[in-house]
N, CA, C, O and the ligand as a Tripos MOL2 file, in Angstrom:
@<TRIPOS>MOLECULE
protein
  293   291    74     0     0
PROTEIN
NO_CHARGES

@<TRIPOS>ATOM
      1 N         -15.0730    7.3960    6.9470 N.3       1 MET1
      2 CA        -14.5010    6.1000    6.6130 C.3       1 MET1
      3 C         -13.6790    5.5900    7.7690 C.2       1 MET1
      4 O         -13.1060    6.3670    8.5330 O.2       1 MET1
      5 N         -13.6250    4.3010    7.8910 N.am      2 SER2
      6 CA        -12.8810    3.7010    8.9880 C.3       2 SER2
      7 C         -11.7670    2.8320    8.4410 C.2       2 SER2
      8 O         -11.9640    2.0400    7.5190 O.2       2 SER2
      9 N         -10.6010    2.9960    9.0240 N.am      3 THR3
     10 CA         -9.4890    2.1350    8.6270 C.3       3 THR3
     11 C          -9.0560    1.2680    9.8030 C.2       3 THR3
     12 O          -8.0060    0.6280    9.7540 O.2       3 THR3
     13 N          -9.8510    1.2490   10.8400 N.am      4 GLY4
     14 CA         -9.4420    0.5560   12.0440 C.3       4 GLY4
     15 C          -9.3080   -0.9380   11.8870 C.2       4 GLY4
     16 O          -8.5900   -1.5830   12.6520 O.2       4 GLY4
     17 N          -9.9950   -1.5020   10.9000 N.am      5 VAL5
     18 CA         -9.9490   -2.9470   10.7530 C.3       5 VAL5
     19 C          -8.8480   -3.3990    9.8090 C.2       5 VAL5
     20 O          -8.5930   -4.5940    9.6610 O.2       5 VAL5
     21 N          -8.1950   -2.4310    9.1710 N.am      6 LEU6
     22 CA         -7.1680   -2.8030    8.1990 C.3       6 LEU6
     23 C          -5.7770   -2.7110    8.8090 C.2       6 LEU6
     24 O          -5.5160   -1.8230    9.6210 O.2       6 LEU6
     25 N          -4.8790   -3.6190    8.4290 N.am      7 PRO7
     26 CA         -3.4750   -3.4350    8.7930 C.3       7 PRO7
     27 C          -2.9080   -2.2330    8.0540 C.2       7 PRO7
     28 O          -3.4160   -1.8390    7.0040 O.2       7 PRO7
     29 N          -1.8580   -1.6580    8.6070 N.am      8 VAL8
     30 CA         -1.2600   -0.4650    8.0130 C.3       8 VAL8
     31 C           0.1160   -0.8250    7.4600 C.2       8 VAL8
     32 O           0.9430   -1.4280    8.1440 O.2       8 VAL8
     33 N           0.3370   -0.4430    6.2150 N.am      9 ALA9
     34 CA          1.6200   -0.7200    5.5640 C.3       9 ALA9
     35 C           2.6180    0.3760    5.8860 C.2       9 ALA9
     36 O           2.2500    1.5340    6.0830 O.2       9 ALA9
     37 N           3.8880   -0.0050    5.9380 N.am     10 GLU10
     38 CA          4.9630    0.9630    6.1330 C.3      10 GLU10
     39 C           5.4880    1.4170    4.7720 C.2      10 GLU10
     40 O           5.8790    0.5910    3.9470 O.2      10 GLU10
     41 N           5.4940    2.7250    4.5400 N.am     11 VAL11
     42 CA          5.9970    3.2440    3.2730 C.3      11 VAL11
     43 C           7.5260    3.2720    3.3190 C.2      11 VAL11
     44 O           8.1150    3.8860    4.2080 O.2      11 VAL11
     45 N           8.1570    2.6080    2.3640 N.am     12 LEU12
     46 CA          9.6160    2.5260    2.3160 C.3      12 LEU12
     47 C          10.2070    3.5780    1.3950 C.2      12 LEU12
     48 O          11.2590    4.1420    1.6940 O.2      12 LEU12
     49 N           9.5440    3.8490    0.2800 N.am     13 SER13
     50 CA         10.0640    4.8510   -0.6430 C.3      13 SER13
     51 C           8.9700    5.3020   -1.5860 C.2      13 SER13
     52 O           8.0110    4.5740   -1.8430 O.2      13 SER13
     53 N           9.1270    6.5160   -2.0990 N.am     14 VAL14
     54 CA          8.2340    7.0440   -3.1270 C.3      14 VAL14
     55 C           9.1100    7.5320   -4.2790 C.2      14 VAL14
     56 O           9.9990    8.3600   -4.0800 O.2      14 VAL14
     57 N           8.8570    7.0220   -5.4720 N.am     15 THR15
     58 CA          9.6540    7.3900   -6.6360 C.3      15 THR15
     59 C           8.7680    8.0710   -7.6690 C.2      15 THR15
     60 O           7.8620    7.4420   -8.2150 O.2      15 THR15
     61 N           9.0160    9.3480   -7.9440 N.am     16 PRO16
     62 CA          8.2320   10.0290   -8.9690 C.3      16 PRO16
     63 C           8.6490    9.5960  -10.3740 C.2      16 PRO16
     64 O           9.8400    9.4750  -10.6600 O.2      16 PRO16
     65 N           7.6910    9.3690  -11.2280 N.am     17 THR17
     66 CA          7.9760    9.1220  -12.6440 C.3      17 THR17
     67 C           7.1610   10.1190  -13.4620 C.2      17 THR17
     68 O           6.4430   10.9500  -12.9050 O.2      17 THR17
     69 N           7.2750   10.0320  -14.7590 N.am     18 LYS18
     70 CA          6.5570   10.9770  -15.6120 C.3      18 LYS18
     71 C           5.0420   10.8380  -15.4690 C.2      18 LYS18
     72 O           4.3080   11.8240  -15.5360 O.2      18 LYS18
     73 N           4.5950    9.6280  -15.2760 N.am     19 THR19
     74 CA          3.1600    9.3900  -15.3300 C.3      19 THR19
     75 C           2.5380    9.1270  -13.9710 C.2      19 THR19
     76 O           1.3350    9.3250  -13.8010 O.2      19 THR19
     77 N           3.3180    8.6890  -13.0070 N.am     20 THR20
     78 CA          2.7450    8.3500  -11.7120 C.3      20 THR20
     79 C           3.8500    8.3400  -10.6710 C.2      20 THR20
     80 O           5.0260    8.5090  -10.9940 O.2      20 THR20
     81 N           3.4690    8.1440   -9.4410 N.am     21 ARG21
     82 CA          4.4520    7.9100   -8.3900 C.3      21 ARG21
     83 C           4.4180    6.4400   -8.0230 C.2      21 ARG21
     84 O           3.3520    5.8280   -7.9550 O.2      21 ARG21
     85 N           5.5880    5.8840   -7.7890 N.am     22 LEU22
     86 CA          5.6790    4.4870   -7.3980 C.3      22 LEU22
     87 C           6.0010    4.4120   -5.9130 C.2      22 LEU22
     88 O           7.0190    4.9310   -5.4550 O.2      22 LEU22
     89 N           5.1250    3.7650   -5.1810 N.am     23 VAL23
     90 CA          5.2660    3.6730   -3.7330 C.3      23 VAL23
     91 C           5.6270    2.2420   -3.3690 C.2      23 VAL23
     92 O           4.8930    1.3030   -3.6750 O.2      23 VAL23
     93 N           6.7730    2.0930   -2.7090 N.am     24 VAL24
     94 CA          7.1900    0.7750   -2.2320 C.3      24 VAL24
     95 C           6.8410    0.6820   -0.7600 C.2      24 VAL24
     96 O           7.2180    1.5410    0.0370 O.2      24 VAL24
     97 N           6.1260   -0.3550   -0.4130 N.am     25 ILE25
     98 CA          5.6820   -0.5080    0.9760 C.3      25 ILE25
     99 C           6.1250   -1.8680    1.5130 C.2      25 ILE25
    100 O           6.4120   -2.8040    0.7660 O.2      25 ILE25
    101 N           6.1650   -1.9310    2.8360 N.am     26 ARG26
    102 CA          6.3870   -3.2250    3.5030 C.3      26 ARG26
    103 C           5.0100   -3.7850    3.8410 C.2      26 ARG26
    104 O           4.2450   -3.1880    4.5990 O.2      26 ARG26
    105 N           4.7200   -4.9230    3.2720 N.am     27 CYS27
    106 CA          3.3900   -5.5030    3.4260 C.3      27 CYS27
    107 C           3.1820   -6.0220    4.8460 C.2      27 CYS27
    108 O           3.9780   -6.8230    5.3370 O.2      27 CYS27
    109 N           2.1140   -5.5700    5.5090 N.am     28 PRO28
    110 CA          1.8490   -6.0520    6.8670 C.3      28 PRO28
    111 C           1.2790   -7.4680    6.8870 C.2      28 PRO28
    112 O           1.1370   -8.0750    7.9480 O.2      28 PRO28
    113 N           0.9590   -7.9760    5.7230 N.am     29 ILE29
    114 CA          0.3800   -9.3200    5.6550 C.3      29 ILE29
    115 C           1.4530  -10.3730    5.4520 C.2      29 ILE29
    116 O           1.4790  -11.3840    6.1540 O.2      29 ILE29
    117 N           2.3560  -10.1330    4.4750 N.am     30 CYS30
    118 CA          3.3660  -11.1490    4.1720 C.3      30 CYS30
    119 C           4.7710  -10.7160    4.5730 C.2      30 CYS30
    120 O           5.6810  -11.5430    4.6110 O.2      30 CYS30
    121 N           4.9620   -9.4160    4.8750 N.am     31 GLY31
    122 CA          6.2720   -8.9460    5.3040 C.3      31 GLY31
    123 C           7.2270   -8.6310    4.1730 C.2      31 GLY31
    124 O           8.3530   -8.1970    4.4140 O.2      31 GLY31
    125 N           6.7960   -8.8420    2.9500 N.am     32 ARG32
    126 CA          7.6420   -8.5270    1.8100 C.3      32 ARG32
    127 C           7.3060   -7.1320    1.2820 C.2      32 ARG32
    128 O           6.4170   -6.4560    1.8010 O.2      32 ARG32
    129 N           8.0320   -6.7130    0.2430 N.am     33 GLN33
    130 CA          7.7870   -5.3950   -0.3320 C.3      33 GLN33
    131 C           6.8520   -5.5080   -1.5300 C.2      33 GLN33
    132 O           6.9530   -6.4340   -2.3350 O.2      33 GLN33
    133 N           5.9340   -4.5390   -1.6280 N.am     34 HIS34
    134 CA          5.0920   -4.4420   -2.8100 C.3      34 HIS34
    135 C           5.1820   -3.0220   -3.3390 C.2      34 HIS34
    136 O           5.4450   -2.0850   -2.5850 O.2      34 HIS34
    137 N           4.9630   -2.8670   -4.6380 N.am     35 CYS35
    138 CA          5.0080   -1.5550   -5.2700 C.3      35 CYS35
    139 C           3.6220   -1.2170   -5.8050 C.2      35 CYS35
    140 O           2.9930   -2.0150   -6.4990 O.2      35 CYS35
    141 N           3.1590   -0.0070   -5.4650 N.am     36 HIS36
    142 CA          1.8580    0.4480   -5.9350 C.3      36 HIS36
    143 C           2.0180    1.7570   -6.6900 C.2      36 HIS36
    144 O           2.8590    2.5850   -6.3400 O.2      36 HIS36
    145 N           1.2200    1.9390   -7.7120 N.am     37 GLY37
    146 CA          1.1660    3.2240   -8.3830 C.3      37 GLY37
    147 C           0.3380    4.1990   -7.5710 C.2      37 GLY37
    148 O          -0.6730    3.8300   -6.9730 O.2      37 GLY37
    149 N           0.7770    5.4480   -7.5570 N.am     38 TRP38
    150 CA          0.0670    6.5000   -6.8260 C.3      38 TRP38
    151 C          -0.0770    7.6910   -7.7780 C.2      38 TRP38
    152 O           0.8210    8.5280   -7.8610 O.2      38 TRP38
    153 N          -1.1820    7.7690   -8.4850 N.am     39 PRO39
    154 CA         -1.3570    8.8250   -9.4930 C.3      39 PRO39
    155 C          -1.2640   10.2150   -8.8770 C.2      39 PRO39
    156 O          -1.6510   10.4330   -7.7290 O.2      39 PRO39
    157 N          -0.7400   11.1540   -9.6700 N.am     40 TYR40
    158 CA         -0.6210   12.5300   -9.2020 C.3      40 TYR40
    159 C          -1.9940   13.1470   -8.9280 C.2      40 TYR40
    160 O          -2.1080   14.1220   -8.1860 O.2      40 TYR40
    161 N          -3.0090   12.5830   -9.5180 N.am     41 SER41
    162 CA         -4.3530   13.1180   -9.3220 C.3      41 SER41
    163 C          -4.9360   12.7480   -7.9670 C.2      41 SER41
    164 O          -5.9680   13.2850   -7.5650 O.2      41 SER41
    165 N          -4.2860   11.8410   -7.2690 N.am     42 LEU42
    166 CA         -4.7710   11.4260   -5.9600 C.3      42 LEU42
    167 C          -3.9420   12.0870   -4.8640 C.2      42 LEU42
    168 O          -2.7130   12.0220   -4.8730 O.2      42 LEU42
    169 N          -4.6340   12.7230   -3.9190 N.am     43 GLY43
    170 CA         -3.9440   13.3990   -2.8360 C.3      43 GLY43
    171 C          -3.4560   12.4540   -1.7590 C.2      43 GLY43
    172 O          -2.5410   12.7790   -1.0020 O.2      43 GLY43
    173 N          -4.0680   11.2830   -1.6940 N.am     44 SER44
    174 CA         -3.6440   10.3070   -0.7020 C.3      44 SER44
    175 C          -3.6130    8.9240   -1.3320 C.2      44 SER44
    176 O          -4.1900    8.7050   -2.3970 O.2      44 SER44
    177 N          -2.9450    8.0070   -0.6800 N.am     45 ILE45
    178 CA         -2.8000    6.6670   -1.2410 C.3      45 ILE45
    179 C          -3.9900    5.8030   -0.8370 C.2      45 ILE45
    180 O          -4.6530    5.2030   -1.6840 O.2      45 ILE45
    181 N          -4.2470    5.7470    0.4550 N.am     46 GLY46
    182 CA         -5.4400    5.0480    0.9290 C.3      46 GLY46
    183 C          -5.2880    3.5440    0.9680 C.2      46 GLY46
    184 O          -4.1990    3.0170    1.1960 O.2      46 GLY46
    185 N          -6.3820    2.8710    0.7460 N.am     47 THR47
    186 CA         -6.4210    1.4270    0.8890 C.3      47 THR47
    187 C          -6.0300    0.7520   -0.4200 C.2      47 THR47
    188 O          -6.5350    1.0990   -1.4880 O.2      47 THR47
    189 N          -5.1460   -0.1930   -0.3230 N.am     48 ARG48
    190 CA         -4.7170   -0.9540   -1.4970 C.3      48 ARG48
    191 C          -4.8630   -2.4460   -1.2110 C.2      48 ARG48
    192 O          -4.7850   -2.8870   -0.0640 O.2      48 ARG48
    193 N          -5.0760   -3.2150   -2.2850 N.am     49 VAL49
    194 CA         -5.1570   -4.6540   -2.1590 C.3      49 VAL49
    195 C          -3.7470   -5.2270   -2.1790 C.2      49 VAL49
    196 O          -2.9310   -4.8590   -3.0240 O.2      49 VAL49
    197 N          -3.4730   -6.1090   -1.2670 N.am     50 ALA50
    198 CA         -2.1510   -6.7170   -1.1940 C.3      50 ALA50
    199 C          -1.8750   -7.5430   -2.4440 C.2      50 ALA50
    200 O          -2.7360   -8.2950   -2.9020 O.2      50 ALA50
    201 N          -0.6740   -7.4020   -2.9920 N.am     51 HIS51
    202 CA         -0.3060   -8.1540   -4.1850 C.3      51 HIS51
    203 C          -0.1220   -9.6330   -3.8870 C.2      51 HIS51
    204 O          -0.1080  -10.4660   -4.7930 O.2      51 HIS51
    205 N           0.0150   -9.9360   -2.6460 N.am     52 CYS52
    206 CA          0.3010  -11.3240   -2.2770 C.3      52 CYS52
    207 C          -0.9580  -12.1260   -1.9880 C.2      52 CYS52
    208 O          -0.8840  -13.3240   -1.7140 O.2      52 CYS52
    209 N          -2.1030  -11.4780   -2.0460 N.am     53 VAL53
    210 CA         -3.3470  -12.1750   -1.7170 C.3      53 VAL53
    211 C          -3.5260  -13.3880   -2.6280 C.2      53 VAL53
    212 O          -3.3620  -13.3010   -3.8450 O.2      53 VAL53
    213 N          -3.8530  -14.4810   -2.0320 N.am     54 GLY54
    214 CA         -4.0920  -15.6860   -2.8050 C.3      54 GLY54
    215 C          -2.8810  -16.6000   -2.8520 C.2      54 GLY54
    216 O          -2.9740  -17.7460   -3.2930 O.2      54 GLY54
    217 N          -1.7600  -16.0970   -2.4030 N.am     55 ARG55
    218 CA         -0.5620  -16.9440   -2.4210 C.3      55 ARG55
    219 C          -0.0770  -17.2360   -1.0050 C.2      55 ARG55
    220 O           0.0420  -18.3910   -0.5960 O.2      55 ARG55
    221 N           0.2000  -16.1610   -0.2670 N.am     56 ASN56
    222 CA          0.8480  -16.3630    1.0290 C.3      56 ASN56
    223 C           0.0070  -15.9280    2.2270 C.2      56 ASN56
    224 O           0.4390  -16.0410    3.3740 O.2      56 ASN56
    225 N          -1.1700  -15.4410    1.9560 N.am     57 VAL57
    226 CA         -1.9650  -14.9830    3.0790 C.3      57 VAL57
    227 C          -2.7860  -16.1360    3.6450 C.2      57 VAL57
    228 O          -3.3080  -16.9630    2.8980 O.2      57 VAL57
    229 N          -2.8930  -16.1840    4.9550 N.am     58 PRO58
    230 CA         -3.7120  -17.2340    5.5520 C.3      58 PRO58
    231 C          -5.1880  -16.9460    5.3100 C.2      58 PRO58
    232 O          -5.5790  -15.7950    5.1180 O.2      58 PRO58
    233 N          -6.0000  -17.9890    5.3190 N.am     59 PRO59
    234 CA         -7.4420  -17.7940    5.1380 C.3      59 PRO59
    235 C          -8.0000  -16.8600    6.2020 C.2      59 PRO59
    236 O          -7.6230  -16.9430    7.3700 O.2      59 PRO59
    237 N          -8.8810  -15.9890    5.8010 N.am     60 GLY60
    238 CA         -9.4860  -15.0650    6.7400 C.3      60 GLY60
    239 C          -8.8190  -13.7160    6.8020 C.2      60 GLY60
    240 O          -9.3690  -12.7930    7.4010 O.2      60 GLY60
    241 N          -7.6340  -13.5640    6.1970 N.am     61 SER61
    242 CA         -6.9930  -12.2690    6.1650 C.3      61 SER61
    243 C          -7.8180  -11.3220    5.2940 C.2      61 SER61
    244 O          -8.4110  -11.7370    4.2990 O.2      61 SER61
    245 N          -7.8470  -10.0720    5.6720 N.am     62 PRO62
    246 CA         -8.6500   -9.1310    4.9020 C.3      62 PRO62
    247 C          -8.1360   -8.9360    3.4860 C.2      62 PRO62
    248 O          -8.9090   -8.6060    2.5870 O.2      62 PRO62
    249 N          -6.8370   -9.1350    3.2760 N.am     63 GLY63
    250 CA         -6.3030   -9.0570    1.9220 C.3      63 GLY63
    251 C          -6.0590   -7.6590    1.4140 C.2      63 GLY63
    252 O          -5.7550   -7.4630    0.2370 O.2      63 GLY63
    253 N          -6.1870   -6.6990    2.2820 N.am     64 SER64
    254 CA         -5.8700   -5.3340    1.8770 C.3      64 SER64
    255 C          -5.3060   -4.5940    3.0740 C.2      64 SER64
    256 O          -5.4010   -5.0570    4.2110 O.2      64 SER64
    257 N          -4.7140   -3.4280    2.8030 N.am     65 TYR65
    258 CA         -4.1160   -2.6610    3.8870 C.3      65 TYR65
    259 C          -4.2310   -1.1810    3.5860 C.2      65 TYR65
    260 O          -4.4870   -0.7660    2.4550 O.2      65 TYR65
    261 N          -4.0370   -0.4130    4.6190 N.am     66 TYR66
    262 CA         -4.0760    1.0320    4.4770 C.3      66 TYR66
    263 C          -2.6490    1.5550    4.3410 C.2      66 TYR66
    264 O          -1.7660    1.2000    5.1220 O.2      66 TYR66
    265 N          -2.4370    2.4030    3.3360 N.am     67 VAL67
    266 CA         -1.1120    2.9960    3.1260 C.3      67 VAL67
    267 C          -1.1730    4.4580    3.5350 C.2      67 VAL67
    268 O          -1.8260    5.2540    2.8610 O.2      67 VAL67
    269 N          -0.5030    4.8330    4.6310 N.am     68 PRO68
    270 CA         -0.5080    6.2320    5.0560 C.3      68 PRO68
    271 C           0.2130    7.0870    4.0380 C.2      68 PRO68
    272 O           1.2350    6.6760    3.4880 O.2      68 PRO68
    273 N          -0.3030    8.2540    3.7860 N.am     69 THR69
    274 CA          0.2890    9.1360    2.7900 C.3      69 THR69
    275 C           1.5790    9.7570    3.3260 C.2      69 THR69
    276 O           1.5580   10.4490    4.3440 O.2      69 THR69
    277 N           2.6990    9.5140    2.6460 N.am     70 PRO70
    278 CA          3.9750   10.0590    3.1270 C.3      70 PRO70
    279 C           4.0860   11.5520    2.8190 C.2      70 PRO70
    280 O           3.3580   12.0840    1.9820 O.2      70 PRO70
    281 N           5.0020   12.2060    3.5070 N.am     71 GLU71
    282 CA          5.2990   13.6000    3.2170 C.3      71 GLU71
    283 C           6.1310   13.6680    1.9460 C.2      71 GLU71
    284 O           7.2180   13.0940    1.8790 O.2      71 GLU71
    285 N           5.6290   14.3550    0.9560 N.am     72 VAL72
    286 CA          6.3710   14.5110   -0.2940 C.3      72 VAL72
    287 C           6.4080   15.9880   -0.6660 C.2      72 VAL72
    288 O           5.4670   16.7390   -0.4080 O.2      72 VAL72
    289 N           7.5100   16.3780   -1.2730 N.am     73 SER73
    290 CA          7.6500   17.7820   -1.6440 C.3      73 SER73
    291 C           7.4020   17.9530   -3.1310 C.2      73 SER73
    292 O           7.4740   19.0700   -3.6450 O.2      73 SER73
    293 ZN          2.1120   -8.9400    0.8560 Zn       74 ZN74
@<TRIPOS>BOND
     1     1     2 1
     2     2     3 1
     3     3     4 2
     4     3     5 am
     5     5     6 1
     6     6     7 1
     7     7     8 2
     8     7     9 am
     9     9    10 1
    10    10    11 1
    11    11    12 2
    12    11    13 am
    13    13    14 1
    14    14    15 1
    15    15    16 2
    16    15    17 am
    17    17    18 1
    18    18    19 1
    19    19    20 2
    20    19    21 am
    21    21    22 1
    22    22    23 1
    23    23    24 2
    24    23    25 am
    25    25    26 1
    26    26    27 1
    27    27    28 2
    28    27    29 am
    29    29    30 1
    30    30    31 1
    31    31    32 2
    32    31    33 am
    33    33    34 1
    34    34    35 1
    35    35    36 2
    36    35    37 am
    37    37    38 1
    38    38    39 1
    39    39    40 2
    40    39    41 am
    41    41    42 1
    42    42    43 1
    43    43    44 2
    44    43    45 am
    45    45    46 1
    46    46    47 1
    47    47    48 2
    48    47    49 am
    49    49    50 1
    50    50    51 1
    51    51    52 2
    52    51    53 am
    53    53    54 1
    54    54    55 1
    55    55    56 2
    56    55    57 am
    57    57    58 1
    58    58    59 1
    59    59    60 2
    60    59    61 am
    61    61    62 1
    62    62    63 1
    63    63    64 2
    64    63    65 am
    65    65    66 1
    66    66    67 1
    67    67    68 2
    68    67    69 am
    69    69    70 1
    70    70    71 1
    71    71    72 2
    72    71    73 am
    73    73    74 1
    74    74    75 1
    75    75    76 2
    76    75    77 am
    77    77    78 1
    78    78    79 1
    79    79    80 2
    80    79    81 am
    81    81    82 1
    82    82    83 1
    83    83    84 2
    84    83    85 am
    85    85    86 1
    86    86    87 1
    87    87    88 2
    88    87    89 am
    89    89    90 1
    90    90    91 1
    91    91    92 2
    92    91    93 am
    93    93    94 1
    94    94    95 1
    95    95    96 2
    96    95    97 am
    97    97    98 1
    98    98    99 1
    99    99   100 2
   100    99   101 am
   101   101   102 1
   102   102   103 1
   103   103   104 2
   104   103   105 am
   105   105   106 1
   106   106   107 1
   107   107   108 2
   108   107   109 am
   109   109   110 1
   110   110   111 1
   111   111   112 2
   112   111   113 am
   113   113   114 1
   114   114   115 1
   115   115   116 2
   116   115   117 am
   117   117   118 1
   118   118   119 1
   119   119   120 2
   120   119   121 am
   121   121   122 1
   122   122   123 1
   123   123   124 2
   124   123   125 am
   125   125   126 1
   126   126   127 1
   127   127   128 2
   128   127   129 am
   129   129   130 1
   130   130   131 1
   131   131   132 2
   132   131   133 am
   133   133   134 1
   134   134   135 1
   135   135   136 2
   136   135   137 am
   137   137   138 1
   138   138   139 1
   139   139   140 2
   140   139   141 am
   141   141   142 1
   142   142   143 1
   143   143   144 2
   144   143   145 am
   145   145   146 1
   146   146   147 1
   147   147   148 2
   148   147   149 am
   149   149   150 1
   150   150   151 1
   151   151   152 2
   152   151   153 am
   153   153   154 1
   154   154   155 1
   155   155   156 2
   156   155   157 am
   157   157   158 1
   158   158   159 1
   159   159   160 2
   160   159   161 am
   161   161   162 1
   162   162   163 1
   163   163   164 2
   164   163   165 am
   165   165   166 1
   166   166   167 1
   167   167   168 2
   168   167   169 am
   169   169   170 1
   170   170   171 1
   171   171   172 2
   172   171   173 am
   173   173   174 1
   174   174   175 1
   175   175   176 2
   176   175   177 am
   177   177   178 1
   178   178   179 1
   179   179   180 2
   180   179   181 am
   181   181   182 1
   182   182   183 1
   183   183   184 2
   184   183   185 am
   185   185   186 1
   186   186   187 1
   187   187   188 2
   188   187   189 am
   189   189   190 1
   190   190   191 1
   191   191   192 2
   192   191   193 am
   193   193   194 1
   194   194   195 1
   195   195   196 2
   196   195   197 am
   197   197   198 1
   198   198   199 1
   199   199   200 2
   200   199   201 am
   201   201   202 1
   202   202   203 1
   203   203   204 2
   204   203   205 am
   205   205   206 1
   206   206   207 1
   207   207   208 2
   208   207   209 am
   209   209   210 1
   210   210   211 1
   211   211   212 2
   212   211   213 am
   213   213   214 1
   214   214   215 1
   215   215   216 2
   216   215   217 am
   217   217   218 1
   218   218   219 1
   219   219   220 2
   220   219   221 am
   221   221   222 1
   222   222   223 1
   223   223   224 2
   224   223   225 am
   225   225   226 1
   226   226   227 1
   227   227   228 2
   228   227   229 am
   229   229   230 1
   230   230   231 1
   231   231   232 2
   232   231   233 am
   233   233   234 1
   234   234   235 1
   235   235   236 2
   236   235   237 am
   237   237   238 1
   238   238   239 1
   239   239   240 2
   240   239   241 am
   241   241   242 1
   242   242   243 1
   243   243   244 2
   244   243   245 am
   245   245   246 1
   246   246   247 1
   247   247   248 2
   248   247   249 am
   249   249   250 1
   250   250   251 1
   251   251   252 2
   252   251   253 am
   253   253   254 1
   254   254   255 1
   255   255   256 2
   256   255   257 am
   257   257   258 1
   258   258   259 1
   259   259   260 2
   260   259   261 am
   261   261   262 1
   262   262   263 1
   263   263   264 2
   264   263   265 am
   265   265   266 1
   266   266   267 1
   267   267   268 2
   268   267   269 am
   269   269   270 1
   270   270   271 1
   271   271   272 2
   272   271   273 am
   273   273   274 1
   274   274   275 1
   275   275   276 2
   276   275   277 am
   277   277   278 1
   278   278   279 1
   279   279   280 2
   280   279   281 am
   281   281   282 1
   282   282   283 1
   283   283   284 2
   284   283   285 am
   285   285   286 1
   286   286   287 1
   287   287   288 2
   288   287   289 am
   289   289   290 1
   290   290   291 1
   291   291   292 2
@<TRIPOS>SUBSTRUCTURE
     1 MET1         2 RESIDUE 1 A MET
     2 SER2         6 RESIDUE 1 A SER
     3 THR3        10 RESIDUE 1 A THR
     4 GLY4        14 RESIDUE 1 A GLY
     5 VAL5        18 RESIDUE 1 A VAL
     6 LEU6        22 RESIDUE 1 A LEU
     7 PRO7        26 RESIDUE 1 A PRO
     8 VAL8        30 RESIDUE 1 A VAL
     9 ALA9        34 RESIDUE 1 A ALA
    10 GLU10       38 RESIDUE 1 A GLU
    11 VAL11       42 RESIDUE 1 A VAL
    12 LEU12       46 RESIDUE 1 A LEU
    13 SER13       50 RESIDUE 1 A SER
    14 VAL14       54 RESIDUE 1 A VAL
    15 THR15       58 RESIDUE 1 A THR
    16 PRO16       62 RESIDUE 1 A PRO
    17 THR17       66 RESIDUE 1 A THR
    18 LYS18       70 RESIDUE 1 A LYS
    19 THR19       74 RESIDUE 1 A THR
    20 THR20       78 RESIDUE 1 A THR
    21 ARG21       82 RESIDUE 1 A ARG
    22 LEU22       86 RESIDUE 1 A LEU
    23 VAL23       90 RESIDUE 1 A VAL
    24 VAL24       94 RESIDUE 1 A VAL
    25 ILE25       98 RESIDUE 1 A ILE
    26 ARG26      102 RESIDUE 1 A ARG
    27 CYS27      106 RESIDUE 1 A CYS
    28 PRO28      110 RESIDUE 1 A PRO
    29 ILE29      114 RESIDUE 1 A ILE
    30 CYS30      118 RESIDUE 1 A CYS
    31 GLY31      122 RESIDUE 1 A GLY
    32 ARG32      126 RESIDUE 1 A ARG
    33 GLN33      130 RESIDUE 1 A GLN
    34 HIS34      134 RESIDUE 1 A HIS
    35 CYS35      138 RESIDUE 1 A CYS
    36 HIS36      142 RESIDUE 1 A HIS
    37 GLY37      146 RESIDUE 1 A GLY
    38 TRP38      150 RESIDUE 1 A TRP
    39 PRO39      154 RESIDUE 1 A PRO
    40 TYR40      158 RESIDUE 1 A TYR
    41 SER41      162 RESIDUE 1 A SER
    42 LEU42      166 RESIDUE 1 A LEU
    43 GLY43      170 RESIDUE 1 A GLY
    44 SER44      174 RESIDUE 1 A SER
    45 ILE45      178 RESIDUE 1 A ILE
    46 GLY46      182 RESIDUE 1 A GLY
    47 THR47      186 RESIDUE 1 A THR
    48 ARG48      190 RESIDUE 1 A ARG
    49 VAL49      194 RESIDUE 1 A VAL
    50 ALA50      198 RESIDUE 1 A ALA
    51 HIS51      202 RESIDUE 1 A HIS
    52 CYS52      206 RESIDUE 1 A CYS
    53 VAL53      210 RESIDUE 1 A VAL
    54 GLY54      214 RESIDUE 1 A GLY
    55 ARG55      218 RESIDUE 1 A ARG
    56 ASN56      222 RESIDUE 1 A ASN
    57 VAL57      226 RESIDUE 1 A VAL
    58 PRO58      230 RESIDUE 1 A PRO
    59 PRO59      234 RESIDUE 1 A PRO
    60 GLY60      238 RESIDUE 1 A GLY
    61 SER61      242 RESIDUE 1 A SER
    62 PRO62      246 RESIDUE 1 A PRO
    63 GLY63      250 RESIDUE 1 A GLY
    64 SER64      254 RESIDUE 1 A SER
    65 TYR65      258 RESIDUE 1 A TYR
    66 TYR66      262 RESIDUE 1 A TYR
    67 VAL67      266 RESIDUE 1 A VAL
    68 PRO68      270 RESIDUE 1 A PRO
    69 THR69      274 RESIDUE 1 A THR
    70 PRO70      278 RESIDUE 1 A PRO
    71 GLU71      282 RESIDUE 1 A GLU
    72 VAL72      286 RESIDUE 1 A VAL
    73 SER73      290 RESIDUE 1 A SER
    74 ZN74       293 GROUP 0 **** ****
């Protein structure tokens, strides 16, 4: 798989909950923060669709980004 064409989001925090992990990222498209669920069943976060797509993204933006998997204990 190739992630070279996708922007990469900066992970700001990971919050464990009973059912999932909540990952707050800095969106490389709009510069704001978005929160994504990261199920415990997934070893990595991977590519996510930007929550801001359709509102603040310019035409032609890919509308998704790659979220690098943070170190978690
Ligand atoms: Zn965004």
